[in-house]
PLY file of the C-alpha trace (Angstrom):
ply
format ascii 1.0
element vertex 263
property float x
property float y
property float z
element edge 262
property int vertex1
property int vertex2
end_header
101.87 -7.79 78.61
98.92 -5.75 80.01
99.93 -2.73 82.47
97.74 -4.52 85.24
99.86 -7.74 84.72
102.92 -5.47 84.48
102.25 -3.75 87.55
101.83 -7.31 89.37
105.05 -8.33 88.05
107.13 -5.07 88.78
105.46 -5.09 92.35
106.48 -8.59 93.01
110.04 -7.93 91.46
110.55 -4.82 93.84
109.09 -6.88 96.93
111.50 -9.69 96.21
114.68 -7.76 95.30
114.53 -4.77 97.50
115.87 -6.71 100.45
117.63 -9.90 98.65
121.03 -9.36 97.93
120.50 -9.76 94.21
120.17 -6.35 92.60
116.65 -4.62 91.96
117.90 -2.65 89.17
119.05 -5.85 87.23
115.77 -7.25 87.68
113.73 -4.30 86.61
115.34 -4.66 83.23
113.96 -8.06 82.49
110.33 -7.03 81.50
111.37 -4.48 78.78
113.99 -6.74 77.67
112.16 -9.81 77.33
108.47 -8.27 76.68
109.18 -4.94 75.47
106.68 -3.67 78.14
106.19 0.18 79.14
107.66 2.19 81.53
104.89 2.73 84.10
106.40 6.03 85.14
107.49 7.62 88.30
103.98 7.42 90.35
104.63 3.84 90.21
108.07 3.93 91.29
106.71 5.76 94.26
103.86 3.23 94.56
106.24 0.40 94.91
108.77 2.23 97.09
106.30 3.06 99.45
105.16 -0.61 99.72
108.61 -1.98 100.58
108.90 0.80 103.34
105.55 -0.15 104.96
106.67 -3.91 105.12
110.03 -3.25 106.62
108.58 -0.69 109.18
106.06 -3.00 110.13
108.27 -5.98 110.24
110.68 -4.14 112.67
107.90 -2.36 114.54
109.02 -3.62 117.96
112.77 -2.71 117.43
111.57 0.72 116.19
109.32 1.51 118.97
112.21 0.79 121.58
114.71 2.91 119.24
112.28 5.50 119.42
111.70 5.29 123.21
115.24 5.02 123.63
115.79 8.52 122.04
113.19 10.13 123.99
113.86 8.54 127.52
116.54 8.08 129.73
116.05 4.46 130.47
118.99 2.73 131.03
117.55 -0.43 129.86
117.26 0.89 126.44
120.91 2.10 126.01
121.61 -0.59 123.18
118.71 0.35 121.30
119.72 4.11 121.46
123.22 3.22 120.11
121.62 1.09 117.23
119.57 4.13 116.26
122.44 6.32 116.57
124.34 4.03 114.16
121.60 3.58 111.71
121.59 7.54 111.54
125.44 7.43 111.06
125.31 4.57 108.35
122.72 6.52 106.40
124.80 9.94 106.27
127.25 8.89 103.56
124.57 7.75 101.26
122.89 11.05 101.42
125.78 13.12 100.51
126.83 10.74 98.03
123.21 10.84 96.54
123.49 14.71 96.54
126.90 14.84 95.01
126.22 12.35 92.25
122.44 13.26 91.59
123.22 14.67 88.11
124.97 11.82 86.80
122.14 9.37 88.30
119.41 11.33 86.90
121.13 11.14 83.43
120.81 7.39 83.63
124.08 6.87 81.78
124.53 3.20 82.77
123.91 0.59 80.23
122.62 -2.76 80.33
125.80 -4.39 79.95
127.40 -2.09 82.76
124.44 -3.24 85.01
125.33 -6.87 84.18
129.01 -6.31 85.02
128.37 -4.35 88.04
125.92 -6.94 89.37
128.70 -9.72 88.69
131.38 -7.67 90.58
129.61 -6.72 93.48
128.46 -10.58 93.81
131.95 -11.81 93.72
132.74 -9.14 96.63
129.94 -10.43 98.62
130.97 -13.93 98.02
134.79 -12.82 99.37
133.26 -11.33 102.49
130.90 -14.50 103.19
133.96 -16.98 102.55
136.50 -15.00 104.61
134.49 -13.80 107.73
136.05 -14.57 111.02
134.13 -13.07 113.68
130.48 -13.61 114.97
129.63 -10.09 116.34
125.94 -9.56 116.85
123.96 -6.38 116.30
124.54 -4.84 119.60
128.33 -5.26 119.09
128.48 -2.65 116.18
130.63 0.05 116.73
130.32 3.66 115.44
133.30 3.01 113.11
131.76 -0.11 111.74
128.17 1.74 110.94
130.08 4.56 109.23
132.07 1.77 107.23
128.83 0.26 106.21
127.35 3.43 105.20
130.42 4.17 103.10
130.17 0.82 101.34
126.31 1.34 100.91
126.89 4.33 98.55
128.10 1.66 95.81
124.49 1.02 95.70
124.02 4.02 93.68
125.66 2.22 90.94
122.94 0.25 89.24
123.50 -3.49 89.50
125.34 -3.35 92.85
122.33 -4.13 95.25
121.65 -1.90 98.34
121.16 -4.94 100.63
124.13 -6.81 99.12
126.67 -3.80 99.73
125.55 -3.31 103.45
125.50 -7.04 104.03
129.08 -7.29 102.67
130.43 -4.44 104.51
128.99 -6.00 107.82
130.50 -9.17 106.98
133.76 -7.27 106.59
133.83 -5.96 110.10
132.90 -9.35 111.70
129.34 -9.34 112.09
127.38 -12.77 111.90
125.57 -13.36 108.85
121.97 -12.97 110.51
122.57 -9.59 112.16
124.23 -8.28 109.18
121.24 -9.02 107.31
119.08 -7.19 109.85
121.11 -4.16 110.23
121.03 -3.90 106.16
117.11 -4.36 106.34
116.74 -1.59 108.90
119.17 0.60 107.11
116.76 0.05 104.25
113.86 2.29 106.12
115.69 5.76 106.17
117.29 5.03 102.64
114.21 3.96 101.08
112.41 6.70 102.65
115.20 9.45 101.52
114.46 7.81 97.83
110.91 8.10 98.23
111.05 11.81 99.29
113.25 12.55 96.30
110.87 10.78 93.92
108.11 12.68 95.35
109.76 16.15 95.00
110.72 15.29 91.51
107.23 14.36 90.45
106.05 17.97 91.46
108.12 19.37 88.81
106.44 17.25 86.10
102.72 16.87 84.34
102.08 13.15 84.90
98.82 11.16 84.48
98.70 7.65 85.94
96.46 4.83 86.22
95.07 4.38 90.10
94.61 0.66 89.91
98.42 0.14 88.62
99.59 2.15 91.71
97.16 0.08 93.89
98.49 -3.27 92.72
102.18 -2.18 92.57
101.89 -0.93 96.30
100.21 -3.81 97.77
102.00 -6.61 95.82
105.42 -5.09 96.78
104.54 -4.41 100.41
103.10 -8.16 100.72
106.19 -9.95 98.93
108.72 -7.45 100.91
107.41 -8.48 104.03
107.72 -12.23 103.53
110.94 -12.01 101.65
112.33 -10.53 104.84
110.98 -12.83 107.16
111.93 -15.87 105.22
115.23 -14.57 104.50
116.09 -14.01 108.23
114.77 -17.39 109.32
117.01 -19.23 106.67
120.13 -17.18 105.89
122.36 -18.93 108.24
121.10 -22.10 107.03
121.61 -21.20 103.29
124.28 -18.54 103.23
125.19 -16.40 100.56
126.47 -18.85 98.05
122.86 -19.41 96.51
122.32 -15.47 95.83
125.87 -15.14 94.22
125.30 -18.16 92.11
121.98 -16.66 90.98
123.51 -13.30 90.43
126.02 -14.88 88.07
123.42 -16.67 85.84
121.12 -13.14 86.02
124.58 -11.25 84.71
124.78 -13.83 82.05
121.31 -13.50 81.06
121.48 -9.83 80.75
124.52 -10.09 78.50
122.58 -12.61 76.24
119.64 -10.48 76.02
121.40 -7.26 74.94
0 1
1 2
2 3
3 4
4 5
5 6
6 7
7 8
8 9
9 10
10 11
11 12
12 13
13 14
14 15
15 16
16 17
17 18
18 19
19 20
20 21
21 22
22 23
23 24
24 25
25 26
26 27
27 28
28 29
29 30
30 31
31 32
32 33
33 34
34 35
35 36
36 37
37 38
38 39
39 40
40 41
41 42
42 43
43 44
44 45
45 46
46 47
47 48
48 49
49 50
50 51
51 52
52 53
53 54
54 55
55 56
56 57
57 58
58 59
59 60
60 61
61 62
62 63
63 64
64 65
65 66
66 67
67 68
68 69
69 70
70 71
71 72
72 73
73 74
74 75
75 76
76 77
77 78
78 79
79 80
80 81
81 82
82 83
83 84
84 85
85 86
86 87
87 88
88 89
89 90
90 91
91 92
92 93
93 94
94 95
95 96
96 97
97 98
98 99
99 100
100 101
101 102
102 103
103 104
104 105
105 106
106 107
107 108
108 109
109 110
110 111
111 112
112 113
113 114
114 115
115 116
116 117
117 118
118 119
119 120
120 121
121 122
122 123
123 124
124 125
125 126
126 127
127 128
128 129
129 130
130 131
131 132
132 133
133 134
134 135
135 136
136 137
137 138
138 139
139 140
140 141
141 142
142 143
143 144
144 145
145 146
146 147
147 148
148 149
149 150
150 151
151 152
152 153
153 154
154 155
155 156
156 157
157 158
158 159
159 160
160 161
161 162
162 163
163 164
164 165
165 166
166 167
167 168
168 169
169 170
170 171
171 172
172 173
173 174
174 175
175 176
176 177
177 178
178 179
179 180
180 181
181 182
182 183
183 184
184 185
185 186
186 187
187 188
188 189
189 190
190 191
191 192
192 193
193 194
194 195
195 196
196 197
197 198
198 199
199 200
200 201
201 202
202 203
203 204
204 205
205 206
206 207
207 208
208 209
209 210
210 211
211 212
212 213
213 214
214 215
215 216
216 217
217 218
218 219
219 220
220 221
221 222
222 223
223 224
224 225
225 226
226 227
227 228
228 229
229 230
230 231
231 232
232 233
233 234
234 235
235 236
236 237
237 238
238 239
239 240
240 241
241 242
242 243
243 244
244 245
245 246
246 247
247 248
248 249
249 250
250 251
251 252
252 253
253 254
254 255
255 256
256 257
257 258
258 259
259 260
260 261
261 262
């Protein structure tokens, strides 16, 4: 597979899997396992993360503008948005601390393909449990401080390759009684500070390395991940209440089986 085609494929994978509860790390293994493709390097990782970040910011631009206004003004009409912005910050704090504490382990990349497959399967089953046993139907603005903190703590498990960042956040939100659509919305908005943090760490890391890169690969990866991430968010939120989580759990089971077969 040529690097240009690989750039398109990996941008597509990043755009689709960053926000779907199906584990991006498990999917990013497939090109090397199936095609024996090259690693496009840290600059490419930065490009595709930037693409998904731009997509989610643009999609939630109206909500983000209201939340920003709520922080810098005393408008009583924006109280709910002020609470939501506070809860997003609170839910982000645990993964920051976890990332700092376990940074050395994460950088060593000690996880194997089989462990990623097992992790993918394990967290898919937990997501299924949360979906099938959900009892309440709270909306986004009924989230509490403790609920936001719980979601943030559970999202820390996404540092384990195969767990899925959006999957863990949606699971936690369902467990505290949020409806499926708003669980997904909070997960996606929570992705903004999380992806931004990951992006900053990647940029810091690249400063210590002498790396060459192909600008065309970065261009393709950025725009493909951005476009597919935007439409993934839109379609997912439009249809998630109709399709539920079972199709994604089923897909993850087959994906785990495929990874085991390809080892």
